[in-house]
VOPAGU-2260 file (C-alpha; in pm, 1 decimal, decimal comma):
REM VOPAGU-2260
SITE   aa  ch    i         X         Y         Z
SITE  UNK   A    0    -444,5   -1659,2    3018,3
SITE  UNK   A    1    -460,8   -1993,3    3190,7
SITE  UNK   A    2    -183,1   -2146,1    2978,8
SITE  UNK   A    3     153,2   -2087,0    2814,4
SITE  UNK   A    4     131,7   -1965,8    2453,7
SITE  UNK   A    5     396,7   -1901,1    2189,9
SITE  UNK   A    6     403,3   -1798,9    1822,9
SITE  UNK   A    7     635,9   -1889,3    1536,0
SITE  UNK   A    8     632,6   -1638,2    1249,2
SITE  UNK   A    9     793,3   -1707,5     912,1
SITE  UNK   A   10     857,3   -1375,7     738,5
SITE  UNK   A   11     827,4   -1311,0     369,2
SITE  UNK   A   12    1124,4   -1124,8     219,6
SITE  UNK   A   13    1100,0    -873,2     -66,5
SITE  UNK   A   14    1383,2    -710,4    -259,3
SITE  UNK   A   15    1410,7    -467,6    -548,3
SITE  UNK   A   16    1767,2    -580,9    -615,8
SITE  UNK   A   17    1778,4    -947,5    -720,6
SITE  UNK   A   18    2154,4   -1002,6    -656,9
SITE  UNK   A   19    2102,3    -892,9    -295,6
SITE  UNK   A   20    1817,5   -1136,7    -230,6
SITE  UNK   A   21    1994,1   -1472,8    -171,4
SITE  UNK   A   22    2220,7   -1341,6     103,0
SITE  UNK   A   23    1981,7   -1097,8     267,8
SITE  UNK   A   24    1823,3   -1345,0     508,5
SITE  UNK   A   25    2151,7   -1495,5     627,9
SITE  UNK   A   26    2303,9   -1148,8     668,6
SITE  UNK   A   27    2015,2   -1043,3     891,2
SITE  UNK   A   28    2036,0   -1368,5    1088,6
SITE  UNK   A   29    2410,0   -1326,1    1137,8
SITE  UNK   A   30    2363,2    -964,2    1249,0
SITE  UNK   A   31    2122,2   -1075,9    1522,3
SITE  UNK   A   32    2386,4   -1303,7    1676,7
SITE  UNK   A   33    2703,9   -1108,7    1592,0
SITE  UNK   A   34    2899,6   -1049,7    1914,5
SITE  UNK   A   35    2602,6   -1209,7    2093,7
SITE  UNK   A   36    2401,0    -894,2    2025,6
SITE  UNK   A   37    2057,6   -1041,9    2092,3
SITE  UNK   A   38    2130,1   -1403,7    2177,2
SITE  UNK   A   39    2349,1   -1712,7    2154,8
SITE  UNK   A   40    2381,7   -1884,6    1818,8
SITE  UNK   A   41    2349,0   -2263,1    1803,3
SITE  UNK   A   42    2689,9   -2430,5    1822,1
SITE  UNK   A   43    2539,5   -2774,4    1768,8
SITE  UNK   A   44    2323,5   -2937,8    1503,9
SITE  UNK   A   45    1962,9   -2946,7    1624,0
SITE  UNK   A   46    1819,6   -3152,4    1338,8
SITE  UNK   A   47    1903,3   -3261,2     985,4
SITE  UNK   A   48    1778,3   -2926,4     850,8
SITE  UNK   A   49    1914,6   -2713,6    1137,9
SITE  UNK   A   50    2294,4   -2726,1    1132,0
SITE  UNK   A   51    2512,1   -2533,6    1374,2
SITE  UNK   A   52    2494,2   -2161,4    1303,4
SITE  UNK   A   53    2149,7   -2177,6    1143,1
SITE  UNK   A   54    1991,6   -1984,8    1430,3
SITE  UNK   A   55    1985,0   -1952,5    1804,8
SITE  UNK   A   56    1801,6   -1851,5    2120,2
SITE  UNK   A   57    1750,4   -1488,9    2217,8
SITE  UNK   A   58    1806,4   -1320,1    2552,2
SITE  UNK   A   59    1439,1   -1219,4    2553,4
SITE  UNK   A   60    1348,0   -1589,3    2567,8
SITE  UNK   A   61    1260,7   -1625,4    2199,9
SITE  UNK   A   62    1439,0   -1785,9    1906,8
SITE  UNK   A   63    1539,7   -1686,4    1551,8
SITE  UNK   A   64    1654,5   -1916,2    1272,6
SITE  UNK   A   65    1627,6   -1985,6     900,3
SITE  UNK   A   66    1355,8   -2236,5     810,3
SITE  UNK   A   67    1310,8   -2350,5     449,6
SITE  UNK   A   68    1464,7   -2026,6     325,5
SITE  UNK   A   69    1250,8   -1802,4     548,1
SITE  UNK   A   70    1366,6   -1609,3     850,5
SITE  UNK   A   71    1159,2   -1731,9    1143,9
SITE  UNK   A   72    1108,0   -1564,1    1479,7
SITE  UNK   A   73     960,2   -1746,4    1779,4
SITE  UNK   A   74     824,9   -1561,4    2079,1
SITE  UNK   A   75     921,4   -1674,8    2428,6
SITE  UNK   A   76     669,8   -1862,4    2639,8
SITE  UNK   A   77     399,9   -1607,5    2731,3
SITE  UNK   A   78     129,3   -1617,0    2997,6
SITE  UNK   A   79     -68,8   -1305,3    2903,5
SITE  UNK   A   80    -216,8   -1158,9    2587,7
SITE  UNK   A   81     -26,1    -834,2    2628,1
SITE  UNK   A   82     301,5   -1030,0    2643,2
SITE  UNK   A   83     209,3   -1222,1    2326,8
SITE  UNK   A   84     149,0    -887,9    2157,0
SITE  UNK   A   85     470,2    -734,6    2293,9
SITE  UNK   A   86     701,6   -1021,2    2205,0
SITE  UNK   A   87     540,5   -1079,4    1866,5
SITE  UNK   A   88     619,2    -718,2    1772,0
SITE  UNK   A   89     976,2    -757,8    1896,3
SITE  UNK   A   90    1040,1    -982,7    1596,4
SITE  UNK   A   91     943,8    -696,5    1364,3
SITE  UNK   A   92    1155,1    -449,7    1562,2
SITE  UNK   A   93    1468,5    -665,6    1543,8
SITE  UNK   A   94    1436,7    -711,9    1167,1
SITE  UNK   A   95    1379,9    -340,7    1106,3
SITE  UNK   A   96    1683,8    -252,5    1316,3
SITE  UNK   A   97    1895,4    -511,1    1133,1
SITE  UNK   A   98    1801,9    -375,8     789,8
SITE  UNK   A   99    1878,4     -21,2     900,3
SITE  UNK   A  100    2218,9     -99,5    1052,3
SITE  UNK   A  101    2314,2    -320,1     757,2
SITE  UNK   A  102    2208,0     -33,1     525,5
SITE  UNK   A  103    1971,3    -266,2     341,7
SITE  UNK   A  104    1642,0     -91,0     419,2
SITE  UNK   A  105    1612,2      56,8      68,8
SITE  UNK   A  106    1664,2    -277,5    -105,2
SITE  UNK   A  107    1515,1    -539,6     128,2
SITE  UNK   A  108    1196,6    -553,4     332,7
SITE  UNK   A  109    1014,6    -812,3     542,6
SITE  UNK   A  110     640,7    -878,8     545,4
SITE  UNK   A  111     404,4   -1064,9     779,3
SITE  UNK   A  112     204,2   -1268,6     528,3
SITE  UNK   A  113     159,3   -1631,9     421,2
SITE  UNK   A  114     150,2   -1643,4      40,6
SITE  UNK   A  115     403,4   -1595,4    -237,3
SITE  UNK   A  116     181,6   -1464,7    -518,0
SITE  UNK   A  117     449,6   -1545,6    -776,0
SITE  UNK   A  118     524,8   -1911,1    -694,1
SITE  UNK   A  119     210,4   -2005,6    -503,2
SITE  UNK   A  120     421,2   -2120,5    -206,0
SITE  UNK   A  121     296,4   -2071,9     147,5
SITE  UNK   A  122     474,1   -2006,0     476,1
SITE  UNK   A  123     313,0   -2001,3     813,9
SITE  UNK   A  124     242,8   -1854,2    1150,7
SITE  UNK   A  125     233,9   -2147,7    1391,1
SITE  UNK   A  126      51,7   -2119,1    1722,9
SITE  UNK   A  127     153,9   -2322,4    2028,0
SITE  UNK   A  128     -71,1   -2375,1    2330,2
SITE  UNK   A  129      22,3   -2572,6    2640,1
SITE  UNK   A  130    -261,9   -2813,3    2722,6
SITE  UNK   A  131    -287,6   -3018,4    3038,8
SITE  UNK   A  132    -272,7   -3396,5    2994,1
SITE  UNK   A  133    -588,3   -3424,5    3202,3
SITE  UNK   A  134    -793,0   -3253,6    2927,9
SITE  UNK   A  135   -1076,3   -3492,8    2827,3
SITE  UNK   A  136   -1001,6   -3557,9    2459,2
SITE  UNK   A  137   -1324,7   -3738,5    2384,9
SITE  UNK   A  138   -1450,9   -3766,9    2028,1
SITE  UNK   A  139   -1717,6   -3503,3    2096,8
SITE  UNK   A  140   -1466,5   -3259,6    2247,7
SITE  UNK   A  141   -1214,9   -3301,6    1965,9
SITE  UNK   A  142   -1488,2   -3243,8    1707,1
SITE  UNK   A  143   -1608,1   -2933,9    1894,0
SITE  UNK   A  144   -1253,0   -2795,8    1914,6
SITE  UNK   A  145   -1209,0   -2868,2    1544,4
SITE  UNK   A  146   -1529,1   -2678,1    1468,7
SITE  UNK   A  147   -1412,3   -2372,0    1662,4
SITE  UNK   A  148   -1068,8   -2372,3    1498,4
SITE  UNK   A  149   -1240,5   -2388,0    1159,3
SITE  UNK   A  150   -1496,9   -2114,0    1222,0
SITE  UNK   A  151   -1268,0   -1863,6    1395,9
SITE  UNK   A  152   -1129,3   -1766,4    1052,8
SITE  UNK   A  153   -1418,4   -1517,3    1031,1
SITE  UNK   A  154   -1238,1   -1286,7    1276,3
SITE  UNK   A  155    -880,1   -1418,6    1275,8
SITE  UNK   A  156    -778,2   -1427,7     907,4
SITE  UNK   A  157    -576,2   -1177,6     705,3
SITE  UNK   A  158    -742,8   -1200,8     364,9
SITE  UNK   A  159    -579,4   -1235,3      25,3
SITE  UNK   A  160    -623,5   -1156,4    -341,7
SITE  UNK   A  161    -667,5   -1464,5    -562,7
SITE  UNK   A  162    -653,0   -1835,6    -491,4
SITE  UNK   A  163    -406,8   -2122,8    -526,2
SITE  UNK   A  164    -411,3   -2438,7    -733,7
SITE  UNK   A  165    -367,3   -2646,1    -417,3
SITE  UNK   A  166    -739,0   -2602,4    -355,8
SITE  UNK   A  167    -836,6   -2833,2    -641,5
SITE  UNK   A  168    -707,6   -3142,8    -462,1
SITE  UNK   A  169   -1034,8   -3180,2    -273,3
SITE  UNK   A  170   -1244,7   -3082,4    -574,0
SITE  UNK   A  171   -1452,0   -2809,0    -412,7
SITE  UNK   A  172   -1313,1   -2519,3    -617,4
SITE  UNK   A  173   -1435,7   -2531,3    -976,5
SITE  UNK   A  174   -1166,4   -2296,3   -1110,2
SITE  UNK   A  175    -834,2   -2344,8    -930,2
SITE  UNK   A  176    -582,0   -2060,6    -931,5
SITE  UNK   A  177    -857,0   -1806,1   -1003,5
SITE  UNK   A  178    -727,4   -1451,5    -955,6
SITE  UNK   A  179   -1040,5   -1236,8    -973,7
SITE  UNK   A  180   -1160,0   -1307,1    -620,9
SITE  UNK   A  181   -1086,2   -1197,9    -266,5
SITE  UNK   A  182   -1053,0   -1464,5       3,8
SITE  UNK   A  183   -1092,4   -1442,6     380,1
SITE  UNK   A  184    -797,7   -1673,2     463,2
SITE  UNK   A  185    -444,1   -1688,0     325,5
SITE  UNK   A  186    -391,4   -2047,3     441,1
SITE  UNK   A  187    -724,1   -2211,9     355,9
SITE  UNK   A  188    -619,4   -2329,3       8,2
SITE  UNK   A  189    -325,5   -2517,5     161,0
SITE  UNK   A  190    -507,1   -2712,8     433,9
SITE  UNK   A  191    -584,1   -3071,6     331,2
SITE  UNK   A  192    -672,5   -3254,3     653,6
SITE  UNK   A  193    -857,9   -3201,7     977,8
SITE  UNK   A  194    -601,0   -3390,8    1190,7
SITE  UNK   A  195    -250,9   -3495,7    1084,4
SITE  UNK   A  196     103,9   -3494,6    1222,9
SITE  UNK   A  197     309,4   -3343,5     938,9
SITE  UNK   A  198     365,0   -2969,3     902,7
SITE  UNK   A  199     480,3   -2929,0     540,5
SITE  UNK   A  200     266,0   -3175,8     345,9
SITE  UNK   A  201     -94,2   -3273,9     413,4
SITE  UNK   A  202    -124,2   -2971,5     640,6
SITE  UNK   A  203    -403,6   -3008,8     894,4
SITE  UNK   A  204    -623,3   -2783,2    1105,6
SITE  UNK   A  205    -498,8   -2968,2    1416,7
SITE  UNK   A  206    -141,5   -3096,4    1411,1
SITE  UNK   A  207    -132,7   -3419,1    1612,7
SITE  UNK   A  208     241,8   -3441,0    1677,3
SITE  UNK   A  209     293,3   -3499,1    2049,9
SITE  UNK   A  210     597,7   -3288,9    2135,4
SITE  UNK   A  211     522,3   -3097,7    2457,4
SITE  UNK   A  212     867,8   -2939,2    2512,3
SITE  UNK   A  213     780,3   -2975,5    2880,8
SITE  UNK   A  214     703,4   -3250,4    3132,6
SITE  UNK   A  215     520,5   -3498,6    2910,3
SITE  UNK   A  216     344,1   -3650,3    3211,8
SITE  UNK   A  217     162,4   -3322,1    3277,0
SITE  UNK   A  218     138,0   -3141,4    2945,7
SITE  UNK   A  219      89,3   -3169,8    2573,8
SITE  UNK   A  220     140,4   -2895,0    2314,0
SITE  UNK   A  221    -135,0   -2804,3    2069,9
SITE  UNK   A  222      47,2   -2700,3    1752,7
SITE  UNK   A  223    -168,2   -2511,2    1501,1
SITE  UNK   A  224     -52,5   -2416,9    1152,5
SITE  UNK   A  225    -375,8   -2331,3     969,5
SITE  UNK   A  226    -401,5   -1972,2    1092,3
SITE  UNK   A  227    -285,1   -1659,5     911,8
SITE  UNK   A  228      -9,3   -1424,2    1021,0
SITE  UNK   A  229    -185,6   -1116,2    1153,3
SITE  UNK   A  230    -110,5    -748,4    1098,7
SITE  UNK   A  231    -363,6    -576,5    1324,2
SITE  UNK   A  232    -305,4    -627,5    1698,6
SITE  UNK   A  233    -677,4    -675,4    1765,2
SITE  UNK   A  234    -695,9    -964,6    1517,2
SITE  UNK   A  235    -391,9   -1137,3    1665,8
SITE  UNK   A  236    -505,3   -1105,7    2026,0
SITE  UNK   A  237    -862,7   -1208,2    1951,3
SITE  UNK   A  238    -731,6   -1518,4    1771,5
SITE  UNK   A  239    -495,3   -1616,1    2053,7
SITE  UNK   A  240    -723,7   -1513,9    2338,2
SITE  UNK   A  241   -1036,4   -1692,1    2217,1
SITE  UNK   A  242    -842,5   -2008,0    2130,5
SITE  UNK   A  243    -688,5   -2014,7    2477,7
SITE  UNK   A  244   -1033,6   -1962,0    2630,3
SITE  UNK   A  245   -1182,8   -2246,9    2426,0
SITE  UNK   A  246    -900,3   -2469,6    2550,4
SITE  UNK   A  247   -1004,8   -2369,9    2903,8
SITE  UNK   A  248   -1351,9   -2497,7    2813,4
SITE  UNK   A  249   -1196,8   -2819,8    2683,9
SITE  UNK   A  250   -1004,7   -2878,5    3006,7
SITE  UNK   A  251   -1321,7   -2809,6    3207,2
SITE  UNK   A  252   -1521,3   -3042,9    2977,4
SITE  UNK   A  253   -1762,8   -2758,3    2898,5
SITE  UNK   A  254   -1734,9   -2727,1    2520,1
SITE  UNK   A  255   -2060,0   -2681,7    2326,7
SITE  UNK   A  256   -2162,8   -2982,4    2119,1
SITE  UNK   A  257   -2082,0   -2862,9    1767,6
SITE  UNK   A  258   -1977,9   -3112,6    1499,1
SITE  UNK   A  259   -1918,3   -3003,2    1139,6
SITE  UNK   A  260   -1996,1   -3230,1     846,1
SITE  UNK   A  261   -1649,6   -3164,3     695,9
SITE  UNK   A  262   -1413,0   -2921,1     867,8
SITE  UNK   A  263   -1169,8   -2881,8     575,6
SITE  UNK   A  264   -1448,0   -2828,2     322,5
SITE  UNK   A  265   -1606,1   -2571,9     555,3
SITE  UNK   A  266   -1273,6   -2394,4     609,5
SITE  UNK   A  267   -1216,6   -2351,6     237,2
SITE  UNK   A  268   -1575,6   -2272,3     149,2
SITE  UNK   A  269   -1599,3   -1996,9     410,2
SITE  UNK   A  270   -1271,2   -1849,3     288,2
SITE  UNK   A  271   -1419,4   -1813,3     -60,4
SITE  UNK   A  272   -1732,1   -1638,8      72,7
SITE  UNK   A  273   -1625,5   -1296,4     203,0
SITE  UNK   A  274   -1973,9   -1164,5     125,6
SITE  UNK   A  275   -2147,8   -1452,7     301,7
SITE  UNK   A  276   -2385,6   -1612,7     365,8
SITE  UNK   A  277   -2173,6   -1812,4     608,9
SITE  UNK   A  278   -2394,2   -2120,7     625,7
SITE  UNK   A  279   -2219,1   -2427,4     763,6
SITE  UNK   A  280   -2332,5   -2790,8     719,5
SITE  UNK   A  281   -2331,2   -2990,4    1043,1
SITE  UNK   A  282   -2287,1   -3364,5    1087,2
SITE  UNK   A  283   -2657,6   -3380,7    1174,4
SITE  UNK   A  284   -2747,8   -3262,1     824,7
SITE  UNK   A  285   -2861,4   -2914,5     933,6
SITE  UNK   A  286   -2711,1   -2591,4     798,3
SITE  UNK   A  287   -2642,0   -2320,3    1056,2
SITE  UNK   A  288   -2494,8   -1970,5    1035,8
SITE  UNK   A  289   -2125,8   -1979,9    1133,1
SITE  UNK   A  290   -2155,9   -1672,1    1356,1
SITE  UNK   A  291   -2436,8   -1838,2    1550,7
SITE  UNK   A  292   -2210,8   -2137,7    1610,8
SITE  UNK   A  293   -1929,1   -1911,1    1729,8
SITE  UNK   A  294   -2176,0   -1747,7    1966,9
SITE  UNK   A  295   -2221,0   -2085,9    2135,8
SITE  UNK   A  296   -1850,0   -2087,2    2219,9
SITE  UNK   A  297   -1869,3   -1727,2    2342,3
SITE  UNK   A  298   -2171,1   -1808,4    2560,8
SITE  UNK   A  299   -1992,6   -2106,4    2717,6
SITE  UNK   A  300   -1680,7   -1899,1    2786,8
SITE  UNK   A  301   -1887,6   -1613,5    2926,2
SITE  UNK   A  302   -2081,6   -1848,0    3153,3
SITE  UNK   A  303   -1776,4   -2029,0    3287,5
SITE  UNK   A  304   -1505,4   -1763,3    3304,5
SITE  UNK   A  305   -1641,7   -1405,8    3312,4
SITE  UNK   A  306   -1498,3   -1227,9    3615,7
SITE  UNK   A  307   -1210,2   -1474,5    3653,9
SITE  UNK   A  308    -961,8   -1192,7    3592,0
SITE  UNK   A  309    -961,3    -855,8    3408,5
SITE  UNK   A  310    -789,2   -1000,2    3100,0
SITE  UNK   A  311   -1063,7   -1260,1    3048,7
SITE  UNK   A  312   -1344,6   -1008,2    3096,0
SITE  UNK   A  313   -1187,0    -767,0    2845,8
SITE  UNK   A  314   -1142,5   -1051,9    2597,5
SITE  UNK   A  315   -1505,4   -1162,7    2631,3
SITE  UNK   A  316   -1628,5    -806,1    2576,3
SITE  UNK   A  317   -1416,6    -755,4    2262,9
SITE  UNK   A  318   -1513,3   -1099,2    2129,3
SITE  UNK   A  319   -1881,9   -1013,2    2179,6
SITE  UNK   A  320   -1845,4    -687,3    1984,0
SITE  UNK   A  321   -1669,8    -868,5    1700,1
SITE  UNK   A  322   -1940,7   -1133,5    1673,6
SITE  UNK   A  323   -2206,6    -860,5    1669,0
SITE  UNK   A  324   -2016,2    -682,7    1392,7
SITE  UNK   A  325   -1987,7    -999,4    1184,4
SITE  UNK   A  326   -2359,5   -1065,3    1224,3
SITE  UNK   A  327   -2483,6    -713,7    1147,3
SITE  UNK   A  328   -2225,9    -500,5     963,1
SITE  UNK   A  329   -1873,1    -639,5     913,2
SITE  UNK   A  330   -1737,8    -300,8     802,3
SITE  UNK   A  331   -1763,7    -171,7    1160,9
SITE  UNK   A  332   -1466,0    -401,6    1225,6
SITE  UNK   A  333   -1234,4    -211,0     989,3
SITE  UNK   A  334    -912,1    -153,5    1181,5
SITE  UNK   A  335    -974,1    -453,6    1406,8
SITE  UNK   A  336   -1011,2    -756,4    1175,9
SITE  UNK   A  337    -741,3    -799,0     911,2
SITE  UNK   A  338    -940,9    -940,7     621,1
SITE  UNK   A  339   -1230,8    -697,8     662,7
SITE  UNK   A  340    -988,3    -405,2     678,4
SITE  UNK   A  341    -798,1    -522,2     370,9
SITE  UNK   A  342   -1115,1    -578,3     166,6
SITE  UNK   A  343   -1254,3    -235,7     264,2
SITE  UNK   A  344    -927,9     -61,9     171,7
SITE  UNK   A  345    -890,1    -243,1    -160,2
SITE  UNK   A  346   -1248,8    -168,6    -258,2
SITE  UNK   A  347   -1180,5     203,1    -214,9
SITE  UNK   A  348    -863,0     169,1    -419,5
SITE  UNK   A  349   -1034,4     -32,8    -694,6
SITE  UNK   A  350   -1316,8     218,5    -726,1
SITE  UNK   A  351   -1075,9     510,3    -752,2
SITE  UNK   A  352    -841,7     340,8   -1001,1
SITE  UNK   A  353   -1115,3     145,3   -1185,6
SITE  UNK   A  354    -951,4    -193,0   -1120,0
SITE  UNK   A  355   -1080,5    -549,5   -1089,4
SITE  UNK   A  356    -963,9    -812,4    -839,6
SITE  UNK   A  357    -735,6    -977,8   -1097,1
SITE  UNK   A  358    -525,6    -665,6   -1154,7
SITE  UNK   A  359    -157,7    -735,0   -1062,0
SITE  UNK   A  360    -148,7    -399,5    -885,3
SITE  UNK   A  361    -372,5    -544,4    -614,5
SITE  UNK   A  362    -132,3    -830,7    -545,7
SITE  UNK   A  363     138,9    -572,6    -492,3
SITE  UNK   A  364     -86,6    -380,6    -254,3
SITE  UNK   A  365    -168,7    -709,6     -82,7
SITE  UNK   A  366     198,4    -743,0      12,8
SITE  UNK   A  367     223,8    -380,0     126,3
SITE  UNK   A  368     -65,5    -437,8     366,3
SITE  UNK   A  369     161,8    -679,1     555,4
SITE  UNK   A  370     480,5    -470,3     568,1
SITE  UNK   A  371     645,6    -478,5     912,2
SITE  UNK   A  372     753,4    -113,8     889,8
SITE  UNK   A  373     471,5      97,5    1040,9
SITE  UNK   A  374     568,2     377,8     802,5
SITE  UNK   A  375     486,7     154,4     502,7
SITE  UNK   A  376     226,1     -92,7     627,3
SITE  UNK   A  377    -116,7     -30,2     474,9
SITE  UNK   A  378    -269,5    -243,4     748,6
SITE  UNK   A  379    -108,7     -82,1    1053,2
SITE  UNK   A  380    -204,9     261,0     919,7
SITE  UNK   A  381    -570,4     166,7     976,0
SITE  UNK   A  382    -528,6      -9,4    1312,1
SITE  UNK   A  383    -789,2      63,0    1580,7
SITE  UNK   A  384    -648,9    -132,8    1873,7
SITE  UNK   A  385    -869,4    -156,0    2185,3
SITE  UNK   A  386    -711,9      54,0    2460,3
SITE  UNK   A  387    -634,4    -238,9    2697,2
SITE  UNK   A  388    -433,0    -404,3    2418,9
SITE  UNK   A  389    -243,4     -97,6    2298,6
SITE  UNK   A  390     135,3     -92,1    2338,1
SITE  UNK   A  391     388,7     188,8    2342,2
SITE  UNK   A  392     719,8     169,4    2157,2
SITE  UNK   A  393     893,3     175,6    2496,9
SITE  UNK   A  394     707,7    -140,8    2597,5
SITE  UNK   A  395     830,5    -318,8    2285,9
SITE  UNK   A  396    1188,3    -190,2    2315,1
SITE  UNK   A  397    1212,6    -318,8    2672,0
SITE  UNK   A  398    1129,6    -669,2    2549,2
SITE  UNK   A  399    1417,8    -677,8    2300,4
SITE  UNK   A  400    1652,9    -829,1    2560,1
SITE  UNK   A  401    1426,9    -899,1    2859,0
SITE  UNK   A  402    1220,9   -1218,4    2889,6
SITE  UNK   A  403     869,7   -1245,6    3038,6
SITE  UNK   A  404     913,1   -1250,3    3415,9
SITE  UNK   A  405     646,8   -1514,3    3486,1
SITE  UNK   A  406     748,3   -1809,8    3264,5
SITE  UNK   A  407    1052,2   -2034,3    3225,4
SITE  UNK   A  408    1173,2   -1797,5    2951,2
SITE  UNK   A  409    1311,5   -1583,6    3235,8
SITE  UNK   A  410    1514,1   -1876,0    3373,1
SITE  UNK   A  411    1649,3   -1962,7    3028,6
SITE  UNK   A  412    1739,4   -1598,7    2964,8
SITE  UNK   A  413    1924,5   -1570,0    3297,9
SITE  UNK   A  414    2115,8   -1890,2    3226,8
SITE  UNK   A  415    2209,7   -1771,4    2877,2
SITE  UNK   A  416    2342,9   -1442,1    3011,7
SITE  UNK   A  417    2552,4   -1640,5    3258,5
SITE  UNK   A  418    2692,1   -1852,8    2975,5
SITE  UNK   A  419    2781,0   -1537,1    2784,2
SITE  UNK   A  420    2942,5   -1370,1    3084,3
SITE  UNK   A  421    3167,1   -1666,8    3162,3
SITE  UNK   A  422    3236,6   -1764,4    2799,8
SITE  UNK   A  423    3127,8   -2123,9    2855,3
SITE  UNK   A  424    3065,8   -2382,4    2585,1
SITE  UNK   A  425    2689,9   -2435,0    2579,5
SITE  UNK   A  426    2384,1   -2614,8    2450,6
SITE  UNK   A  427    2046,7   -2436,2    2461,7
SITE  UNK   A  428    1697,8   -2564,3    2388,5
SITE  UNK   A  429    1347,3   -2474,0    2502,2
SITE  UNK   A  430    1339,4   -2711,6    2798,6
SITE  UNK   A  431    1707,7   -2786,3    2862,6
SITE  UNK   A  432    2043,5   -2609,1    2883,9
SITE  UNK   A  433    2388,1   -2757,9    2909,6
SITE  UNK   A  434    2738,6   -2622,8    2962,5
SITE  UNK   A  435    3085,9   -2769,9    2949,0
SITE  UNK   A  436    3184,2   -2919,4    3282,1
SITE  UNK   A  437    2835,2   -2931,5    3427,9
SITE  UNK   A  438    2511,4   -3123,7    3428,5
SITE  UNK   A  439    2213,3   -3019,6    3221,0
SITE  UNK   A  440    1956,7   -2777,6    3359,4
SITE  UNK   A  441    1606,7   -2914,8    3299,5
SITE  UNK   A  442    1328,8   -2658,0    3254,7
SITE  UNK   A  443    1032,3   -2893,7    3234,8
SITE  UNK   A  444     779,7   -2662,3    3402,9
SITE  UNK   A  445     699,8   -2376,0    3161,7
SITE  UNK   A  446     524,5   -2185,6    3443,2
SITE  UNK   A  447     834,9   -2179,7    3667,1
SITE  UNK   A  448    1042,9   -1864,8    3615,3
SITE  UNK   A  449    1281,4   -1944,7    3903,8
SITE  UNK   A  450    1337,6   -2320,8    3929,6
SITE  UNK   A  451    1528,3   -2417,6    4243,4
SITE  UNK   A  452    1762,2   -2634,2    4034,2
SITE  UNK   A  453    1891,5   -2322,2    3857,1
SITE  UNK   A  454    2081,4   -2193,3    4162,4
SITE  UNK   A  455    2269,3   -2519,9    4212,4
SITE  UNK   A  456    2342,2   -2540,8    3839,0
SITE  UNK   A  457    2480,3   -2186,8    3843,7
SITE  UNK   A  458    2703,9   -2248,2    4145,9
SITE  UNK   A  459    2837,7   -2569,6    3994,5
SITE  UNK   A  460    2941,0   -2383,4    3678,6
SITE  UNK   A  461    3079,7   -2065,6    3831,7
SITE  UNK   A  462    3267,3   -2183,1    4141,5
SITE  UNK   A  463    3532,0   -2389,3    3955,6
SITE  UNK   A  464    3602,9   -2095,6    3723,7
SITE  UNK   A  465    3626,7   -1853,4    4016,2
SITE  UNK   A  466    3871,1   -2083,0    4198,3
SITE  UNK   A  467    4081,2   -2115,1    3883,7
SITE  UNK   A  468    4079,8   -1737,9    3842,5
SITE  UNK   A  469    4196,7   -1682,7    4203,0
SITE  UNK   A  470    4481,3   -1933,6    4163,7
SITE  UNK   A  471    4602,9   -1757,8    3851,2
SITE  UNK   A  472    4625,7   -1429,8    4044,8
SITE  UNK   A  473    4857,1   -1573,8    4312,6
């Protein structure tokens, strides 16, 4: 990829023992940081809702904390699709190991989904893309980017049984909270705006908060919260890869001129049309097939970037096959696109058991599709991951404590291990570290894995302690 990317995944938590439930999440969080097993817990208050001890940074460059009652795992800064895949799965691996060692695996489980079918609450998978300040954010480009982010749900969403009453606020759903349907997107019912800065209320397709977590003169951070948490690796990597490629088109000022009449209305309407036809109203008054519009983005990316590097060429080829499948026979994408796989599986189940979409059994199966344990996940059992994107367990295990070698996550990880080794009081954040008796280490360039300032910072911290240690031996 041509940019830094990171994911934030809020996990759903299930239990078959109600008294265990309230403490399960904090017990898992505490296990992660006990004896600095996987990272350093926060010893400072980060925000009003993040007191000391609520979470911390991991030695693999990521972060884990409790957010609004959910356990959240953030990947480190990644510069390749395979690293995004690897470090995303590390979150699952850590939680599975925690449950096993805490002997909670028979009572508690974690799932990668976005909807609580009982309460109607939603929790997210937030995507973060580093964007260069020089990107031409003209009205036409912003509208084109908004169109892509709306339409990509056809190959990037996880699917769900039922709907949510939140959809009635815009008036386009005649029967809110209807259960006897299948939707393409888990998040569509909760998105109310095309552009907005808040993340919990009035959720938007594009979050406009300007918080780069890097040198603000050079970069901004595109923060997306409308996408679903993915189960199948192919869905995740196609979502991340194509979005990164479209941002390359934005920075090169080569986006196709596509403007939707109403992005939020289109997002929700498409979600409620798993059978199609996926006709989309444009600002010009015309109605065009959504796949044909997505093909314009593919064509622009293919024209500008094919052959740039093997990763981009592989991505373009897989994207092309997915668009062809959507246009001609979506079921050929079973095992590669979450919502298509889930719908296909549930249709088989419904036919065999003589069920309808509003049967509670299907909501239970909906959750099982998203289970993080490969032995239980209905989704992972059907995965057909393209060979270039496939990962071995050894690849994932290696990333439990090792950061990506080509981003600032490596520098932060090295500094954290130093703080642990010398038992120093510390402060850790994405772009800055501090320790008692020393200046702060600024990590403002997310592409720099070995900033020259790190060596001086290290010497300044260690030398006084080494001198003190030698004096005590005399």
